[in-house]
C-alpha distance (Angstrom), angle and dihedral (degrees) to the residues before:
residue distance angle dihedral
M1 . . .
L2 3.82 . .
S3 3.79 117.7 .
K4 3.78 121.3 -118.8
N5 3.81 90.7 -114.1
I6 3.84 92.7 57.3
V7 3.81 93.4 42.3
S8 3.79 90.8 50.0
E9 3.80 93.6 51.9
V10 3.82 93.2 47.1
L11 3.79 93.1 48.0
A12 3.83 90.1 52.5
K13 3.78 89.8 52.0
C14 3.81 90.0 55.5
L15 3.76 92.0 66.1
V16 3.81 100.2 55.1
T17 3.82 92.8 106.5
G18 3.78 95.2 49.3
G19 3.76 101.2 -85.4
D20 3.82 113.9 160.8
F21 3.78 99.9 -154.0
A22 3.80 136.3 25.8
E23 3.77 133.4 -179.1
I24 3.82 137.3 -170.3
F25 3.78 122.9 -153.7
E26 3.84 116.0 -170.9
E27 3.76 121.0 -172.7
D28 3.79 133.3 -172.7
S29 3.81 111.4 176.8
I30 3.79 136.0 172.3
N31 3.81 117.7 -157.2
N32 3.82 127.8 -168.2
S33 3.79 127.8 -175.4
I34 3.80 133.6 173.4
S35 3.81 126.3 -172.0
L36 3.79 124.0 -159.6
V37 3.80 116.3 -165.8
D38 3.83 120.3 -174.7
G39 3.79 90.1 -15.6
K40 3.80 97.7 -51.9
V41 3.80 129.9 99.4
D42 3.82 105.7 -103.8
D43 3.79 96.7 -179.1
A44 3.81 141.7 -13.5
I45 3.78 115.4 -161.2
G46 3.77 131.4 -178.1
G47 3.78 125.0 -178.8
R48 3.80 144.3 165.1
I49 3.80 128.1 -136.2
Y50 3.77 119.9 -162.6
G51 3.79 130.2 170.3
I52 3.77 149.3 120.0
G53 3.81 127.3 -121.5
I54 3.80 121.5 -158.8
R55 3.81 121.3 -162.3
I56 3.81 128.4 -175.3
F57 3.82 129.7 -170.1
K58 3.76 126.2 -157.3
G59 3.76 106.0 178.8
L60 3.78 106.0 -55.6
N61 3.78 93.2 -20.4
S62 3.77 120.1 98.4
V63 3.82 135.6 -173.1
Y64 3.79 127.5 -169.1
A65 3.81 131.8 -164.0
Y66 3.75 133.2 168.7
T67 3.79 140.6 -166.8
N68 3.77 139.5 173.9
N69 3.82 92.9 -145.3
N70 3.80 109.6 97.3
N71 3.80 95.8 -175.2
L72 3.81 108.3 128.2
N73 3.83 95.3 -124.9
S74 3.79 90.3 50.1
L75 3.80 92.7 49.7
L76 3.78 91.3 48.7
E77 3.82 91.0 50.3
T78 3.83 90.5 48.8
A79 3.77 91.1 49.3
Y80 3.82 92.1 47.5
R81 3.79 94.0 50.1
A82 3.79 91.2 48.2
A83 3.79 90.6 50.0
L84 3.80 91.2 52.5
A85 3.78 89.1 62.7
L86 3.82 88.2 67.3
G87 3.80 98.5 50.4
D88 3.75 147.5 -65.5
V89 3.78 124.4 -35.3
K90 3.81 112.0 -87.8
G91 3.79 94.7 -167.9
E92 3.77 141.7 -59.2
A93 3.77 120.8 -37.1
G94 3.79 110.5 -74.5
N95 3.76 128.5 -130.4
S96 3.79 117.7 -43.2
I97 3.78 114.9 -87.6
V98 3.79 114.0 -104.3
L99 3.75 107.8 -126.3
N100 3.80 126.3 -160.8
E101 3.78 113.2 -157.9
K102 3.77 110.9 -130.5
S103 3.79 121.1 -155.3
I104 3.78 121.4 -153.1
T105 3.75 131.3 -158.2
T106 3.80 110.1 -135.4
I107 3.78 119.3 -126.6
H108 3.78 90.1 -168.1
P109 3.83 107.9 72.3
I110 3.80 114.3 -161.7
I111 3.80 122.5 -152.7
Y112 3.82 102.4 178.1
Y113 3.79 118.7 28.2
P114 3.80 110.9 -148.3
K115 3.80 95.7 -121.5
A116 3.83 89.0 59.3
V117 3.82 94.8 54.8
A118 3.82 120.3 88.2
Y119 3.79 119.7 -124.0
D120 3.83 90.2 -122.3
R121 3.81 90.0 66.3
K122 3.82 92.1 49.8
I123 3.82 91.2 48.0
A124 3.80 90.5 51.6
I125 3.81 89.0 57.7
L126 3.79 90.1 52.8
K127 3.82 92.0 49.0
S128 3.81 90.1 52.1
A129 3.81 90.2 53.5
Y130 3.79 91.2 45.1
N131 3.82 93.7 51.0
G132 3.79 90.9 47.9
A133 3.81 90.5 56.0
K134 3.78 100.7 36.3
N135 3.82 94.8 48.2
F136 3.81 93.9 49.4
N137 3.81 96.2 86.4
N138 3.82 137.7 -17.8
E139 3.83 89.6 -116.9
I140 3.80 90.5 69.4
S141 3.79 99.0 105.0
Q142 3.81 102.0 177.1
V143 3.77 139.0 13.9
I144 3.80 126.4 -166.9
A145 3.76 118.0 -172.2
N146 3.83 123.8 -174.5
Y147 3.75 130.5 -170.3
G148 3.81 123.1 -167.2
D149 3.81 136.4 174.4
K150 3.77 134.0 177.2
E151 3.79 136.9 -167.7
Q152 3.76 111.4 -163.9
N153 3.78 119.7 -173.8
V154 3.83 114.6 -168.6
L155 3.79 138.1 -175.4
I156 3.78 118.5 -164.0
A157 3.77 122.6 -173.9
N158 3.79 134.6 161.8
T159 3.79 144.4 178.0
E160 3.81 90.6 -96.0
G161 3.79 86.7 73.7
L162 3.85 98.4 -98.1
Y163 3.82 117.1 147.5
V164 3.81 113.9 165.7
Q165 3.79 138.0 152.8
D166 3.79 131.7 -158.7
T167 3.79 140.6 174.7
R168 3.83 121.4 -144.1
I169 3.81 121.8 -165.9
R170 3.84 121.1 -170.0
T171 3.78 132.5 176.7
R172 3.78 128.8 -173.9
L173 3.81 141.2 177.2
G174 3.80 123.8 -156.0
V175 3.82 124.3 -169.2
S176 3.80 125.3 -176.3
A177 3.79 119.0 -175.7
I178 3.78 123.8 -171.8
A179 3.80 121.1 -157.9
S180 3.80 117.3 -162.0
K181 3.76 137.6 -167.3
G182 3.78 118.1 170.5
N183 3.77 107.1 -46.6
E184 3.82 93.6 -20.3
N185 3.80 123.9 100.7
Q186 3.78 132.1 -179.4
T187 3.81 128.9 -175.0
G188 3.76 135.3 -146.9
F189 3.77 125.6 -170.6
E190 3.81 138.4 -167.0
G191 3.81 124.5 -177.2
P192 3.83 116.1 174.7
G193 3.79 116.2 178.4
R194 3.82 138.7 170.0
H195 3.79 142.2 -173.2
T196 3.82 88.4 -112.6
G197 3.80 141.4 85.9
I198 3.78 125.1 -100.2
E199 3.82 89.1 -59.7
M200 3.80 83.1 88.0
F201 3.79 86.0 87.6
E202 3.79 91.9 63.1
S203 3.81 86.9 76.6
V204 3.83 101.4 18.8
N205 3.82 112.0 71.4
P206 3.82 109.6 -149.3
E207 3.80 91.7 -164.2
Y208 3.81 90.8 56.5
H209 3.82 92.7 51.1
G210 3.81 89.8 48.8
R211 3.78 89.9 53.0
E212 3.77 92.5 46.5
A213 3.82 92.3 52.4
A214 3.81 89.1 50.4
R215 3.80 92.3 46.1
V216 3.78 92.4 56.2
A217 3.80 92.9 46.1
H218 3.80 92.8 48.8
T219 3.81 93.4 44.6
M220 3.79 93.0 51.7
L221 3.78 92.3 45.2
H222 3.85 87.9 65.4
A223 3.79 96.1 38.5
K224 3.75 124.8 110.4
N225 3.84 122.5 -125.6
C226 3.79 115.3 -81.1
P227 3.80 118.1 -113.8
A228 3.83 117.1 -123.4
G229 3.74 127.9 -127.4
N230 3.81 145.6 87.8
M231 3.77 111.7 -53.6
T232 3.78 146.7 147.0
V233 3.81 110.9 -85.9
A234 3.79 131.6 -160.2
I235 3.85 110.3 -159.1
D236 3.78 112.9 -162.5
N237 3.76 127.5 -131.0
G238 3.82 130.0 -90.2
F239 3.82 113.9 31.9
G240 3.84 88.7 15.8
G241 3.79 82.7 85.5
V242 3.82 89.4 75.7
I243 3.82 88.2 88.6
F244 3.80 91.0 61.9
H245 3.81 90.9 41.8
E246 3.77 94.8 52.8
A247 3.78 104.8 29.4
C248 3.79 98.7 37.1
G249 3.81 111.2 10.0
H250 3.80 96.2 62.1
S251 3.79 88.9 51.2
L252 3.84 88.6 57.7
E253 3.83 93.1 55.6
A254 3.76 114.8 104.9
S255 3.77 90.8 -128.3
A256 3.77 87.1 71.9
V257 3.81 100.8 29.4
A258 3.86 96.2 50.9
K259 3.81 91.3 56.6
G260 3.78 95.1 43.6
N261 3.78 91.4 -112.3
S262 3.76 94.3 128.6
V263 3.79 133.8 81.1
F264 3.81 86.4 -137.6
A265 3.82 98.2 56.3
N266 3.82 114.7 127.4
K267 3.84 92.0 6.5
L268 3.81 101.7 111.9
G269 3.80 109.3 144.7
E270 3.78 93.5 18.4
Q271 3.80 127.0 114.1
I272 3.79 108.4 -104.5
A273 3.79 99.5 157.2
S274 3.75 142.8 32.0
T275 3.80 114.5 -72.7
K276 3.80 85.5 -114.3
V277 3.79 90.9 68.4
T278 3.82 126.9 90.7
A279 3.80 114.6 165.4
I280 3.78 127.3 -168.1
D281 3.81 139.5 -175.2
D282 3.78 109.6 -158.4
G283 3.78 122.4 178.5
T284 3.78 93.5 174.8
V285 3.84 100.4 72.3
P286 3.86 104.8 126.7
N287 3.82 112.7 -108.3
A288 3.82 93.2 -11.3
W289 3.79 117.3 151.5
G290 3.82 95.0 -114.4
S291 3.78 97.8 38.0
L292 3.82 128.8 115.1
N293 3.79 135.9 -179.4
I294 3.78 88.9 -139.1
D295 3.76 131.0 6.3
D296 3.79 121.9 -118.9
E297 3.79 91.8 -86.5
G298 3.78 91.9 54.8
H299 3.83 97.5 -103.8
K300 3.78 119.7 134.8
T301 3.80 111.9 -105.6
Q302 3.74 117.0 -117.8
K303 3.81 145.3 -174.6
N304 3.79 106.4 -91.1
I305 3.79 119.0 -165.7
L306 3.81 104.3 -146.6
I307 3.77 100.5 173.2
E308 3.80 125.8 13.2
N309 3.81 119.7 -168.7
G310 3.79 88.1 -25.5
I311 3.87 96.8 -48.4
L312 3.80 119.2 117.7
K313 3.80 105.4 -119.5
G314 3.81 105.4 168.7
Y315 3.77 152.9 -19.4
M316 3.79 133.9 -123.8
I317 3.80 104.1 -105.0
D318 3.84 135.8 -167.8
K319 3.83 125.5 -167.0
L320 3.79 100.7 -96.6
N321 3.80 96.9 44.3
G322 3.81 88.4 42.1
R323 3.83 85.9 61.9
R324 3.76 90.3 52.0
M325 3.81 91.4 48.9
N326 3.81 96.4 37.7
M327 3.80 89.1 -123.8
E328 3.81 134.7 122.2
S329 3.76 124.9 -104.2
T330 3.80 115.4 -94.9
G331 3.83 96.5 -155.6
S332 3.81 90.3 -97.1
S333 3.80 103.1 122.4
R334 3.81 113.6 121.5
R335 3.79 142.1 163.6
Q336 3.82 137.4 -178.4
S337 3.82 93.9 -126.5
Y338 3.78 144.3 -34.1
K339 3.81 88.6 -68.3
F340 3.78 90.7 70.2
Q341 3.79 131.0 71.8
P342 3.83 107.1 -129.9
T343 3.76 125.5 -116.5
S344 3.80 140.2 165.8
R345 3.82 112.0 -58.0
M346 3.80 139.4 158.1
T347 3.82 126.6 -97.0
N348 3.79 114.8 -178.4
T349 3.84 105.0 -9.2
Y350 3.81 122.0 -178.3
I351 3.77 147.1 150.6
A352 3.80 106.3 -112.9
A353 3.80 121.7 -116.7
G354 3.79 116.7 -85.9
D355 3.80 132.1 -159.7
D356 3.82 101.0 -104.1
N357 3.78 119.6 112.3
T358 3.83 112.6 -123.3
D359 3.81 92.2 -133.3
D360 3.79 89.1 55.0
I361 3.78 91.1 51.7
I362 3.85 90.9 56.3
K363 3.84 92.0 42.8
S364 3.82 89.7 53.2
I365 3.82 92.9 62.6
E366 3.79 116.5 89.0
D367 3.79 97.7 178.1
G368 3.77 119.7 1.5
L369 3.80 150.5 92.8
Y370 3.78 132.7 -73.4
A371 3.85 107.6 -151.2
K372 3.79 100.9 -161.2
K373 3.82 96.6 172.2
L374 3.80 129.1 15.0
G375 3.80 126.4 -151.1
G376 3.82 132.1 -166.9
G377 3.75 128.1 -41.4
S378 3.80 147.9 161.7
V379 3.79 130.5 -101.8
N380 3.79 135.0 -170.7
P381 3.86 99.5 -138.0
V382 3.81 93.3 -157.2
T383 3.81 97.9 52.6
G384 3.76 100.6 22.0
E385 3.80 92.5 -128.6
F386 3.77 110.4 153.0
N387 3.81 145.3 -179.9
F388 3.83 118.1 -161.2
A389 3.75 129.3 -177.6
V390 3.81 117.7 -130.3
Q391 3.79 106.9 -133.9
E392 3.82 92.1 -169.7
G393 3.79 122.7 15.9
Y394 3.80 140.6 163.3
L395 3.80 134.5 -166.3
V396 3.80 116.6 -118.1
K397 3.82 120.1 -149.4
N398 3.82 124.0 -179.0
G399 3.77 92.4 -16.6
V400 3.80 96.9 -50.0
I401 3.84 128.1 108.5
Q402 3.79 107.6 -119.4
E403 3.82 133.5 -178.0
P404 3.81 125.0 -23.1
V405 3.77 118.9 -100.4
R406 3.78 131.9 -162.5
G407 3.75 136.0 -159.4
A408 3.81 92.9 44.9
S409 3.77 122.8 147.8
L410 3.78 133.0 -176.8
I411 3.80 115.0 -132.8
G412 3.79 125.5 -173.5
K413 3.77 150.2 93.0
G414 3.77 123.0 -73.4
S415 3.78 97.0 -134.0
Q416 3.82 91.7 50.5
V417 3.80 94.0 46.3
L418 3.80 90.0 54.0
M419 3.79 89.9 57.0
D420 3.80 93.3 45.0
I421 3.84 97.0 55.2
D422 3.78 102.4 109.5
M423 3.81 102.0 164.1
V424 3.81 129.0 41.2
G425 3.80 120.9 -171.8
N426 3.78 131.0 -138.8
N427 3.84 97.2 -125.1
L428 3.81 103.6 91.9
D429 3.82 113.8 -177.6
V430 3.80 135.5 158.6
G431 3.78 137.8 -138.2
Q432 3.80 131.8 -158.9
G433 3.75 129.2 -119.6
M434 3.80 146.4 149.1
C435 3.78 115.7 -107.4
G436 3.79 120.8 -152.7
S437 3.80 124.5 -155.9
S438 3.77 141.4 128.2
S439 3.81 94.4 -54.2
G440 3.83 93.0 50.2
S441 3.79 135.2 -105.0
I442 3.83 116.8 -31.2
P443 3.82 135.3 173.7
T444 3.81 114.7 -100.8
N445 3.78 138.2 170.9
V446 3.78 118.8 -135.5
G447 3.79 121.5 -167.5
Q448 3.74 152.9 158.6
P449 3.80 142.1 150.0
M450 3.83 117.1 -106.6
I451 3.77 109.3 -64.6
R452 3.78 133.2 -168.3
V453 3.81 120.1 -139.7
K454 3.78 108.1 -162.6
K455 3.81 93.5 -145.4
M456 3.79 134.0 9.2
T457 3.76 136.9 156.2
V458 3.78 109.7 -107.0
G459 3.78 116.7 -161.6
G460 3.81 116.8 -150.2
R461 3.78 143.4 147.8
């Protein structure tokens, strides 16, 4: 990685047009992926990403440039050209920036680094997942299993004297199972991931996740179409938290709040949710998929209470939007790679466990829907209006789970759903996903216990 002497000289060059802050983000990453289709290796790809991003602030204005040439003259030229975007040259580069190397203690211990693990061992994991899915039922027509790992080494330095390095290791399994009958097909998916090496599979059973993907596909193949209407909905734990993540979480990011593009702007201290709801974004969970030792601006991640008993307590804030809001960073700045300027993003975001028994939640529903697993959806980030597919759903009649239904979707507005949550279970769990936004695609955990929403619009057929 870049030496302190080079970094110091480049940072000084960034300020020649009057900038008041500059930052360097250097990345050297190795990615591996293997795909198994119908029991055979379809492809195995390894790649390396290297580059350097340079960002400069001048008041509330920001400019970003990047290069994969780490030659000093090239870096100085990149910094100079970026600085010119913020104004005229005020003079020659000043004194070199004094950098203080900061050491960090990792909270994500790694046992097996990906580059030290043979491909045969990774393929064996995929075959276990494949067999779990394919052997579930003879109506499982196709199984696709994917394995991926990444080692990302980063250096972050800035004109405030920060100079810090970190290594992030992530591993993930994805299993898609397709069940077929005649011309009909239904799909199930499982995608466990961790901020660990391949030791993840000492506690994550790939065969189980293969079976689970197949179970969902097979169940939905034989389900009837879901009726539409307004009804009470129970949303199960784990990946059910994607509704909060998408419909509410993005509206609590400073990138939306600072510009007034959020329904929750200027509402700190106000009630924005049911008193049953406490919501948290916590980047410090050891070895969790969305966790980091430091964010992509070099700040330590932290546990941020967003909503407490229905009251808005805080936002997720990056440095630039913190300037706009006159608030401190919350360790929430993230980016996909050196090619992206960082901004406020989620890490591990969840609704905290409540004190309601999950059986009681189901028993309380006279006529409604039990959304056991959610799929993808779409959200308007400004209004919070959303539409999510239910991957696995069941009708509930007189407090009893009935037959499975397919084609269901949950339609609503995030701010209204928060107020309509009237029961929160005690079975908190999380699921893994990739979140896309202005700074690229990043790994995030979503989570919640089972919740009951007293009234939602359910789309059906």
